[in-house]
N, C-alpha and C positions, 0 to 999 in steps of 0.2 A: 504493500500500500504506500509506503514511504517513497519508493522509487516512482510509482505512478504519479503521486502528488508533485514530486520534484520535476517530473517530465512535463506536467501540465503548467507549472509555474514557468519553466523555461520556455515553453511554447507561447505563453502569454507575454513574456518579456520580448520575445522575437516579434510578436505581432505589434507591439508598441514601439519597436525600434524606428520605423519610418516616421512616426509621429514625433518622437523625441528628437530625431535628427533635424527635422524641419523646424521645430520650435527653438532649438538651440543654435540654429545656423548663424544669426548675427554675431553672437559672442564667439562662436567657433572661428568665424572669419577674423574677428579682432585678435584673438589669441594666435592664430596661424600667421597672419601678416606681421604682427608685432614680433613673434618669435623668429620669423625669417629675417626681419630687419636686424635683430640683435645678433643672431648666430652668424649670418653671412655679411653683416655690416653693410646692408644694401640701402642705398639712399632712396631708390625708387620704392622699396617696401616701406621705408620710414615715412615717405610722403603719402603713400596710400593709407597707412595707419592714421596719420594726422587727418586725412580727408574723412576716414571712417568715424573718428572721434568727433570731428566737427559736424558731421552729418547726424550723429547721435544727439549732440547738444541742440542742433537746430530742430530736430524732431521733438525733443522735450519742450523746447521753447514754443513751437507751433501748437502743441497740445495744450500747454498752459495758457497760451493766449486765447485759443478757441474756447476753452472752459471758462476763462475769466470774462470774455466778452459775450458769449452766447449762453453759457451755462452747461454743466455736465449732463443735464437731463434733456438737452435739446436733441431732436431727432437725428440730425446729422452728426452730432458730436458723441453721444453716448454709444457704448458698445451694445450689440444685440442682446435681447433678453436672454438671461441664463448664462451669460459669459462668466467664466470662472477660471482660476488658475492660468491667468494670461501671461505669466512671466516667461522668462527664457528657459528655466528649468522646472520640472514637475515638483509640486509641493506634496509633502506627506499628508497634510491636512488642507485640501483645496478650499479656497475662500472665493466668494463672489468678487468679481472685479469692480473696482471703484474708479479706476483711471479713465481718462479720455481715450476714445478710440479713433479720433481724427487728428492727424493722419496715421495710417498704420506704419509702425516702425519697422516691422519685418519687411513689408513691401518696399519701403523707402530704401532700406539698406541693401536688399537683394537687387533692386533695380540699379542702384548706384554701382555696385560691384560689377554687374553684368555690362553696364555701359562702359565702365573703365576698361574692362577686359576686352570688350569689343573694339574700342578705339585702339588698344594696344595690338590686337590681332590683325586689324586692318592696316596697321602701320601708318596711322594718320599723321600728317606733317602740317606744320603751319604754313600760311601763305608766305610769299617772299617778303611782303611788307608785314612785319610783326605787329604793327598798329592796327591792322584790319582784322576784325573778328572772322573766324572761319577756318576751314581746314581743307587740305587737298588729300585725296585718297589714292591708294595704289590698287591695282587690280586684285580681286579676291583670288587667292590661291586655293587649290583643292585641299591642301593640308590644313587649312584654317576652317574648313566647313565643320568638321566634327567638333573642334573646340568651341566654335560659336554656338552650335546647336546645344552643346553641353551646358555652357554657362547660362544660356537663356532658359533651358529646360529646368535647371536647378532653381533659377529665379522664379519661374512660373509655378513650380511645385511649392515653393515657400509661400508665395502669394495665395494660391488656392487652398493651402492647408489652413489658412486663417478664416476661410469663408465656409458657408454651408455646402460648398461643393468639394470640401476637403477629402471626404471619404476616409480611407485608411491613413491619410496623412494628417488629418485634423487632430487637434488636442483631444485626448481621450481621458475621461474621468469615470472610473467605475464601469468601463466597458461601453461608455456612451460618448459619441463625438460631440464636442462643444464648440459652437461658433464663437469666434473672437472678434470678428470685424464684419461690417457690411461691405458689399461690393464697391460702394462709393468710397469708403475709407481706404480700401485697397487701391482703387484707381488713382485717388489723389496722392497716396503715398508713393505709388510707382512713378507718377508724373514728376513729383518732387525729386525722387532719386535719380530719374533720368536727366533732369535739368542740372542738378548738382553734380552728377557724374561728368557731364560735358564741361561744366564750368571748371571742375577740378583738373580735368585733362588739359583743357586750354591753358590753365595756370601752369601746369607742369611743362607744357611746350613753350612757355614764355609768351603766349598770345596776349595782345593788348586788350581784347574784349572778353577776357575770362569772366568778368563780373556780370555779363549779360545772363548767364545761366542762373546766378544767384538772384538777380532781379526777377526773372521769370518765376522762380520758386516762390518768392515773396508775393508777387502779383497773383499767382494761383491760389495761395493760401488766403490772401486778402479777399479774393472773389468768393471763395468758399464761405468765409466768415460772414461776408455781407449777405449772401443768399440765405445762409442759415438764420441770420437775424430777421430777414424778411419773412421767412417761413414761420418763425416763432411768433412774430408780431401779428400775423393774420389770425391764428386761432385765439389769441388773447382778445382781439377786437370782437370776434364772434361771440366769445363768452360774455363780454361786457354787454353786447346787444341783447343776448338772451337773458341776462340778469335784469336789464332795464325793462324788457318785455314782461318778465315775471312780476316785477314791482308794480308796473302799470295794471296788470291783471288783478293783483291783490288789493288795489285801492280803487278799482273801477266802480261801475254802476251796481255791482253786486253787493255793496255794503249796505247794511240795513239801517241807514240813517234817513231821517225825514219821513218816516212812515211809509217807505216804499217796499217793505218786506212782504213775505207771503202771508196769506190768511187775513187780509184786510177787507173782509166781506161787509163789515160794519162801517163803511166809509162815511155814511151819513152822520154817524155819531162822532167821527174823527174831529170835526171842527169844534165840537163842544168839549170833548174829554181829552183832547190832545192827540198826538200821533199814536197809532196803534202799535202794540209791541210786536216784534218779529216772531215768526212762527217757531215752534219748538224744533230744535236741531239746526236751524240756519245760523244761529249765533256762533256755533262751534266751528263753522267753516272759515270764518274770517281769521281767527288765530292760526288755523291750519295753513291758510294761504300765506300769512305773514311768515310762519316758520319755514315754509318751503322756499320762499324768496330769500330768506336769510341764509338757508343752507346752500342755495345755488351760488350766492356771492362768495 
């Protein structure tokens, strides 16, 4: 029995291997690139490590800015319902995620690495005039096809693993796949990584317009925040209109003031003995309407 139980646990660990590899990919890249820079004293690897760390700081800044300006519970900003254990490494006691999901850090880092490796494999070179933004390409060689497919396949697997399309690559908690990001959060993260990767490679080449990629990333995130604010403002205005309608209904012609209530069949006697009292049961409706209006607000 003990051997059978051990075999089942080993099989379970193997099933979770793709998921754990995908979720730890950003930190794996940081450690691998940094180790290569230190062991082989590589300037290129050191520059790539600096770019990765800068990308991580920018992702944290974008998430903080979006949460501050729009709110963590905004539709575009918050993670999908049920998101938990969203970190790089699995937790022994998974907790519900409270961090912002916009933009996806995994998508941003994987797209940045794929972009930098693509630029390197294509042997991109700057223009003759270093002050002009842009690059010149060399013909694609057959030997570079497989590496290009590989880097983008890994990047796409990391991105999909964070969505509801992750399948066996998704974060797994108790045998259940857990969605960590919406498709929009993945798309925005990937676009930021793409622009920052181009910007970093232009900087490495000494290109004068390297900052354009950074500007594009800031503009994309600014547009996302602006649209998210507009979407959050629209439901708020609708709720206010609904509350105003409820208030008007609770104080309308249905109030039993001035002798206009039900059961006034003795209207001829009303001018002598004052306004007739409201019918039984009607008086309790007014407080009920007022309570409903208060709850809606």
